C-alpha positions in Angstrom: 92.3 119.8 89.2 91.8 119.0 92.7 90.1 121.8 94.7 88.4 123.4 91.7 84.9 123.3 93.4 86.4 124.9 96.5 88.0 127.6 94.3 84.6 128.3 92.7 83.1 128.5 96.2 85.7 131.0 97.3 85.2 133.2 94.2 81.5 133.2 94.7 81.9 134.1 98.4 84.2 137.0 97.5 81.5 138.4 95.2 82.0 141.1 92.6 81.8 139.0 89.5 79.3 139.5 86.7 76.7 137.4 85.0 79.1 135.9 82.5 81.3 134.6 85.3 78.3 133.1 87.0 77.4 131.3 83.8 80.9 129.9 83.5 80.9 128.9 87.1 77.6 127.0 86.6 78.9 125.3 83.5 82.1 124.1 85.3 80.1 122.9 88.2 77.8 120.9 85.9 80.8 119.5 84.0 82.4 118.3 87.3 79.0 116.8 88.4 78.8 114.9 85.1 82.5 113.9 85.0 83.9 113.6 88.5 87.1 112.2 87.2 88.0 115.7 86.1 88.4 116.7 89.8 
């Protein structure tokens, strides 16, 4: 899943997503922080 963090950054920069998407984004970022081998 190389580039997932960059994809999340691009989605956030584009804007227009709701709170649910923000919660999912934060969960994925935390998962990647805890388990970098998933990158």
